[in-house]
C-alpha positions as CSV (number, residue, x, y, z in Angstrom):
1,M,156.0,117.7,138.0
2,R,158.6,119.5,135.9
3,I,157.2,121.5,133.1
4,V,158.6,123.3,130.0
5,I,156.4,125.8,128.1
6,A,156.8,126.6,124.4
7,E,154.6,129.6,123.5
8,D,155.7,132.6,121.4
9,E,152.9,134.9,122.7
10,P,154.5,136.6,125.8
11,L,151.3,137.2,127.8
12,L,150.1,133.7,127.4
13,R,153.5,132.2,128.1
14,E,154.0,134.1,131.3
15,G,150.4,133.7,132.3
16,L,150.7,129.9,132.0
17,A,153.9,130.0,134.1
18,L,152.3,132.0,136.8
19,L,149.2,129.8,136.9
20,L,151.2,126.6,137.2
21,R,153.6,128.0,139.8
22,A,150.6,129.1,141.8
23,E,149.6,125.5,141.9
24,S,153.0,124.5,143.3
25,L,154.1,123.0,139.9
26,D,157.7,123.3,138.8
27,V,158.0,125.3,135.6
28,V,161.6,124.8,134.8
29,A,161.7,126.8,131.5
30,T,159.6,129.0,129.3
31,T,160.6,129.3,125.6
32,D,159.4,131.2,122.5
33,S,160.8,129.1,119.6
34,P,161.1,125.5,118.6
35,D,164.9,125.5,118.9
36,A,164.8,127.0,122.4
37,F,162.1,124.5,123.4
38,L,164.2,121.5,122.3
39,A,167.2,122.9,124.1
40,A,165.2,123.2,127.3
41,V,163.9,119.7,127.0
42,D,167.5,118.4,126.7
43,E,168.7,120.5,129.6
44,H,165.9,120.1,132.1
45,Q,164.5,116.7,131.3
46,P,160.9,117.7,132.1
47,D,157.9,115.4,132.8
48,V,155.6,117.4,130.5
49,A,155.8,120.0,127.8
50,I,153.0,122.5,127.0
51,V,153.5,123.4,123.3
52,D,151.7,125.9,121.0
53,V,150.9,124.4,117.6
54,R,151.9,127.4,115.6
55,M,155.3,128.9,116.3
56,P,158.0,130.9,114.5
57,P,159.2,131.3,111.9
58,T,156.2,130.4,109.7
59,H,153.5,129.9,112.4
60,T,152.2,126.8,110.7
61,D,153.1,123.5,112.4
62,E,156.5,124.2,114.0
63,G,155.2,123.5,117.5
64,I,153.9,120.0,116.5
65,V,157.2,119.2,114.7
66,A,159.2,120.2,117.7
67,A,156.9,118.2,120.0
68,V,157.4,115.1,117.9
69,E,161.2,115.6,118.0
70,A,161.1,116.1,121.8
71,R,159.2,112.8,122.1
72,R,161.8,111.1,119.9
73,R,164.5,112.3,122.2
74,R,162.6,111.7,125.4
75,P,159.9,109.0,124.7
76,E,158.4,109.3,128.2
77,L,157.7,113.0,127.8
78,A,154.1,114.0,128.2
79,V,152.9,116.6,125.7
80,L,149.9,119.0,126.0
81,V,149.4,120.9,122.8
82,L,147.6,124.2,122.7
83,S,145.9,125.7,119.7
84,A,143.9,128.8,119.0
85,Y,141.3,126.9,117.1
86,V,140.3,123.3,116.1
87,E,142.8,121.6,113.7
88,Q,141.0,118.5,112.8
89,A,143.9,116.5,111.3
90,F,146.0,116.8,114.4
91,A,143.1,115.8,116.7
92,T,142.5,112.5,114.8
93,D,146.3,111.9,114.3
94,L,146.7,112.3,118.1
95,L,144.6,109.2,118.8
96,A,145.7,107.3,115.6
97,A,149.2,107.2,117.0
98,G,147.9,105.0,119.8
99,A,150.2,106.6,122.4
100,G,149.4,108.0,125.8
101,R,150.7,111.1,127.5
102,L,149.2,113.3,124.8
103,G,146.7,116.1,124.9
104,Y,145.2,118.7,122.6
105,L,143.3,121.7,124.1
106,L,142.1,125.0,122.7
107,K,143.9,128.0,124.3
108,E,140.6,129.3,125.7
109,R,140.5,126.2,128.0
110,V,143.5,127.7,130.0
111,G,141.1,130.2,131.5
112,R,139.0,127.3,132.9
113,V,141.7,126.5,135.4
114,E,140.2,123.3,136.9
115,E,139.6,121.7,133.5
116,F,143.0,122.8,132.3
117,L,144.8,121.4,135.3
118,G,142.8,118.2,135.1
119,A,143.9,117.7,131.5
120,L,147.5,118.4,132.4
121,H,147.5,115.8,135.2
122,R,145.7,113.3,132.9
123,V,148.4,113.4,130.2
124,V,151.2,113.3,132.8
125,G,149.5,110.2,134.3
126,G,149.7,108.4,130.9
127,G,146.3,109.3,129.4
128,T,145.0,111.5,126.6
129,A,143.0,114.8,126.8
130,I,141.0,116.0,123.8
131,D,139.2,119.4,124.0
132,P,135.4,119.1,124.2
133,E,135.1,121.7,121.4
134,V,137.2,119.5,119.1
135,V,134.9,116.6,119.7
136,A,131.8,118.8,119.2
137,Q,133.1,120.3,115.9
138,L,134.1,116.9,114.5
139,L,130.6,115.6,115.4
140,S,129.0,118.5,113.5
141,L,130.9,117.6,110.4
142,G,130.0,113.9,110.1
143,R,127.6,111.2,109.3
144,P,127.5,107.9,111.2
145,D,128.6,104.7,109.5
146,A,126.6,101.5,109.9
147,A,128.3,100.5,113.2
148,L,128.2,103.8,114.9
149,G,124.6,104.2,113.7
150,R,123.7,101.3,116.0
151,L,124.7,103.3,119.1
152,S,121.9,104.8,121.2
153,P,122.0,108.6,121.9
154,R,123.3,107.9,125.4
155,E,126.0,105.6,124.2
156,R,127.1,108.3,121.7
157,D,127.3,110.8,124.6
158,V,129.5,108.4,126.5
159,L,131.7,107.8,123.5
160,A,132.0,111.6,123.0
161,L,133.2,112.0,126.6
162,M,135.6,109.1,126.1
163,A,137.0,111.0,123.1
164,E,137.8,113.9,125.4
165,G,140.0,111.5,127.4
166,L,137.7,111.2,130.4
167,G,137.7,108.0,132.5
168,N,134.6,106.2,133.8
169,T,134.5,108.2,137.0
170,A,134.7,111.5,135.3
171,I,132.1,110.4,132.7
172,S,129.7,109.4,135.4
173,E,130.1,112.8,137.1
174,R,129.6,114.7,133.9
175,M,126.4,112.7,133.0
176,F,125.1,112.4,136.5
177,V,124.8,108.6,136.4
178,T,126.5,105.8,138.3
179,E,129.9,104.4,137.3
180,G,128.1,101.1,136.9
181,A,125.8,102.7,134.3
182,V,128.8,104.1,132.4
183,H,130.5,100.7,132.5
184,K,127.3,99.1,131.0
185,H,127.2,101.7,128.2
186,I,130.8,101.1,127.4
187,R,130.4,97.4,127.2
188,S,127.4,97.9,124.8
189,I,129.5,100.3,122.7
190,F,132.3,97.7,122.4
191,A,129.7,95.0,121.4
192,K,128.0,97.2,118.8
193,L,131.3,98.2,117.3
194,D,132.4,94.5,117.2
195,L,135.4,95.1,119.4
196,S,136.3,91.8,121.1
197,P,138.0,91.6,124.5
198,D,140.6,89.4,122.7
199,D,141.5,92.3,120.3
200,R,145.2,93.2,120.6
201,A,144.4,96.9,120.3
202,D,143.1,99.0,123.2
203,R,139.3,98.8,122.7
204,R,138.8,102.2,124.2
205,V,141.2,103.9,121.9
206,T,139.9,102.0,118.9
207,A,136.3,103.0,119.6
208,V,137.3,106.7,120.1
209,L,139.4,106.7,116.9
210,R,136.6,105.2,114.8
211,Y,134.3,107.8,116.3
212,L,136.6,110.7,115.5
213,E,137.4,109.4,112.0
214,D,133.7,109.0,111.2
215,T,132.5,112.3,112.5
216,G,135.4,114.0,110.8
217,R,134.2,113.0,107.3
218,R,132.7,115.8,105.3
């Protein structure tokens, strides 16, 4: 796994590099600006980029803009975005795009090494990874619509873990239930949300997107 890091805070940037190299991962470049990041992507052709949302010069959305440009240049590039706090619009836009190989984590998650590495491998493997705190904060803002209101508390728990990007095995381990039980809950979720197996869209992504959009309403 070849990795480029874009982070303007020196301690975090070098700490990330040390952590990943200790796991025998190949950090091919560390950068501190959007321009340097894009140059590194062009030069090293990495498998994944770890990108801070806010970078110089204005520290607003330069990291996101650079990540989008990097994906335009290299569509197969996996991107794991780091943020100091929840940015709701980006979290929902991430899933709305309908693309895999994308993740959004709070920076504090880096200190939980196993979770951080799991998210990194998940996005490189083609999935998505949404920070649990993002899901929790979106949930605290919202009110259920009629369809989501039909879900049982257990089904909402399963859907929240799906929103983090977890697969069935990981959900079963987190909830201490069998994979068969998780599969049954997911089938019920799809049925209650009127998501047909014949739908052209990915039902899992559609269900999660509806959940995040609904819980993100003020």
